[in-house]
C-alpha positions as CSV (number, residue, x, y, z in Angstrom):
1,M,-45.9,-47.4,67.3
2,S,-46.7,-43.6,67.3
3,W,-45.2,-41.0,65.0
4,S,-43.1,-39.5,67.8
5,Q,-41.6,-43.0,68.6
6,R,-40.8,-43.6,64.9
7,L,-39.2,-40.1,64.6
8,A,-37.2,-40.8,67.8
9,Y,-35.9,-44.1,66.2
10,V,-35.1,-42.4,62.9
11,F,-33.3,-39.5,64.7
12,T,-31.2,-41.8,66.9
13,S,-30.4,-44.1,64.0
14,A,-29.4,-41.3,61.7
15,L,-27.4,-39.6,64.4
16,G,-25.5,-42.7,65.2
17,A,-24.8,-43.5,61.6
18,T,-23.7,-39.9,60.9
19,L,-21.3,-39.8,63.8
20,L,-19.9,-43.3,63.1
21,L,-19.2,-42.5,59.5
22,Y,-17.8,-39.1,60.2
23,F,-15.3,-40.4,62.8
24,L,-14.3,-43.4,60.6
25,R,-13.7,-41.0,57.8
26,A,-11.8,-38.6,60.0
27,F,-9.5,-41.3,61.3
28,K,-8.9,-42.5,57.7
29,V,-10.5,-45.9,58.2
30,I,-12.9,-45.2,55.3
31,T,-11.1,-43.0,52.7
32,S,-13.3,-43.5,49.6
33,F,-16.6,-42.6,51.3
34,P,-18.3,-39.6,49.6
35,G,-18.9,-36.5,51.6
36,G,-22.3,-36.1,50.1
37,I,-23.7,-39.1,51.9
38,I,-22.5,-37.7,55.2
39,L,-24.2,-34.4,54.3
40,V,-27.5,-36.2,53.5
41,L,-27.3,-38.1,56.8
42,A,-26.7,-34.8,58.7
43,V,-29.7,-33.2,57.0
44,V,-31.9,-36.2,57.8
45,T,-30.7,-36.1,61.4
46,I,-31.4,-32.4,61.8
47,A,-34.8,-32.6,60.1
48,S,-36.0,-35.6,62.1
49,G,-34.7,-34.0,65.3
50,L,-36.6,-30.8,64.7
51,T,-39.8,-32.7,63.7
52,Y,-39.5,-34.9,66.8
53,G,-39.1,-31.8,69.0
54,V,-42.1,-30.1,67.5
55,L,-44.2,-33.2,67.9
56,K,-43.2,-33.7,71.5
57,T,-44.0,-30.1,72.5
58,K,-47.3,-30.0,70.6
59,R,-50.4,-29.7,72.8
60,Y,-53.4,-31.8,72.0
């Protein structure tokens, strides 16, 4: 598995987890979930997405 495939997997997993937790918290299904964890997931999603984009457009 190449680095770009791993980053794509991390990006999609983090994005899915972030959106799921955000919506569950917004609809009051999960009320005691700390906002810091959602913030960390959002930062991981943005960082992995940017890194994946740079790696996919890099010329070899």
